[in-house]
C-alpha positions in Angstrom: 113.9 69.4 114.4 117.3 68.6 115.6 120.7 67.6 114.1 123.7 66.2 115.4 127.2 67.8 113.7 130.2 65.3 114.3 133.5 66.6 113.6 136.0 63.7 113.5 139.4 63.9 114.8 141.8 63.0 117.8 142.0 64.4 121.2 144.8 66.1 122.5 147.1 69.0 121.9 149.4 67.3 119.5 146.7 66.8 117.5 144.9 70.1 117.6 146.2 71.7 114.3 146.5 68.9 112.3 144.8 68.0 109.0 143.1 64.9 110.2 141.3 67.4 113.0 139.6 69.2 110.3 136.2 68.2 111.8 137.5 69.4 115.3 138.5 72.7 113.6 135.3 73.3 112.0 133.1 72.7 115.3 135.5 75.1 117.1 134.7 77.5 114.6 131.1 77.0 114.7 131.4 77.5 118.5 133.1 81.2 118.2 130.3 81.9 115.2 127.5 81.1 117.6 129.1 81.7 120.7 128.5 78.4 122.5 130.8 76.3 124.4 131.8 72.6 124.5 131.4 70.5 128.0 133.0 67.2 128.6 130.3 64.7 128.3 130.5 60.9 127.9 132.0 59.9 124.4 133.3 63.2 123.9 133.0 67.0 124.1 129.3 68.0 123.3 127.4 71.1 123.0 123.9 72.3 121.8 123.0 75.3 120.4 119.4 76.5 119.1 119.8 78.5 116.0 116.4 79.8 114.1 113.9 77.3 115.8 116.4 74.3 115.1 118.4 72.5 117.8 121.9 71.9 116.6 123.8 69.0 118.6 127.8 69.2 118.3 130.0 66.5 118.8 133.9 66.1 119.0 134.3 62.3 119.9 137.5 61.9 122.5 137.4 57.9 121.4 140.2 58.9 118.5 139.4 58.5 114.8 139.4 54.7 114.8 136.4 54.6 117.2 134.4 57.3 116.1 131.7 55.2 115.6 131.2 54.1 119.6 130.5 58.0 120.2 128.1 58.4 117.3 125.9 55.6 118.4 126.0 56.7 122.0 124.8 59.9 121.0 122.1 59.0 118.1 120.4 57.0 120.9 120.5 59.5 123.3 119.0 61.9 121.3 116.6 59.6 119.3 118.1 60.6 115.9 118.1 58.9 112.6 120.4 59.0 110.1 119.3 61.5 107.9 119.6 64.0 111.2 123.5 63.4 111.5 126.3 65.1 109.8 129.8 63.5 109.7 132.7 66.2 108.8 136.2 64.5 108.4 139.2 64.8 106.3 139.7 63.3 103.0 143.1 62.5 101.2 141.5 61.8 97.8 140.1 65.5 97.3 142.4 68.6 96.9 143.2 70.8 99.6 140.0 73.5 99.5 137.5 70.7 98.1 134.2 70.1 99.9 132.0 67.4 99.1 128.3 66.6 100.7 126.9 63.3 100.0 123.8 61.6 101.7 126.1 58.3 101.3 129.3 56.7 100.0 132.1 54.5 101.0 134.5 55.1 103.5 137.4 55.9 101.2 139.9 54.1 103.3 139.2 56.7 105.9 139.4 54.7 109.3 136.6 57.0 111.1 134.2 56.6 108.2 135.0 52.7 108.8 134.1 52.9 112.1 130.7 55.1 111.6 129.8 52.5 109.1 130.2 49.9 111.2 128.1 51.8 114.0 125.4 52.3 111.4 125.5 49.0 109.8 125.9 51.0 106.3 127.1 53.8 104.3 123.6 55.9 103.9 124.3 58.8 106.3 125.3 62.2 105.3 128.8 63.3 105.5 131.0 66.3 104.6 134.5 65.6 103.5 137.1 68.3 103.5 139.9 67.6 101.0 143.4 68.1 102.3 145.2 66.9 99.3 147.8 64.3 99.2 151.1 66.1 99.0 153.3 63.5 100.3 156.2 61.2 99.4 155.2 57.5 99.3 155.5 56.2 102.9 154.7 59.7 104.2 150.8 59.3 104.5 150.7 59.3 108.4 152.9 62.2 108.9 151.4 64.3 106.5 147.7 63.7 107.9 148.6 63.9 111.1 150.8 66.9 110.2 150.0 70.6 110.9 148.9 72.9 108.1 150.9 75.0 106.1 150.8 78.6 106.4 148.7 78.9 103.4 146.3 76.4 104.3 145.9 77.6 107.7 145.1 80.9 106.0 142.7 79.4 103.9 140.6 77.3 106.5 138.2 80.2 107.7 137.1 80.6 104.5 136.6 76.9 104.0 135.0 76.9 107.7 132.4 79.6 106.6 131.2 77.8 103.3 130.7 74.5 105.6 128.6 76.6 108.0 126.6 78.1 105.4 126.1 74.2 104.2 124.9 73.2 107.4 122.3 75.7 108.1 121.3 75.1 104.3 121.0 71.3 105.6 118.9 72.1 108.5 116.5 74.6 106.7 116.4 73.5 103.2 117.6 69.9 103.1 120.8 68.1 102.0 120.2 68.4 98.3 120.4 72.2 98.7 122.9 72.0 101.3 124.8 69.7 98.2 124.4 72.5 95.4 125.9 75.3 97.7 128.8 73.3 99.1 130.1 70.8 96.4 132.9 72.6 94.7 136.5 72.5 93.8 139.0 73.9 95.1 139.7 77.4 94.0 
């Protein structure tokens, strides 16, 4: 069995440590944990890692957030994947920082990356893992907040969140997304 884990984000150093790039951050964390490296491929940075008999494919699209669906569509076709074999990892303003939500379907919630994914897939029935980044910003400051860097306390909490997401992904590929949702879907502590 094979799976494609797509971390959404924006390419470039100026976005590297921003809230909007939490999907890229998770994939970088997994590269360290599983000891694999990304290579520059068509539509993004790509890696494949065999883990306990499963082929895990990882993608950091280079299309920028708003066109992430283009990269997803290409790699799904290239790898001959169905929608239940993917997982989209993205930030979510509507969840408090530290809250994780894994779902098999849902709305885009106003997220441009998810809008692009839904257009590419012609629907909203695909697995996704939303990572709460909170909404600690003043009126009119949403873009600055989302594209802003993590606070010191947020950055310190990220490794624990990434470890929990890793466990959720492993649960998904071995026991199914239902079991993974039971593990991952918790409120911020």
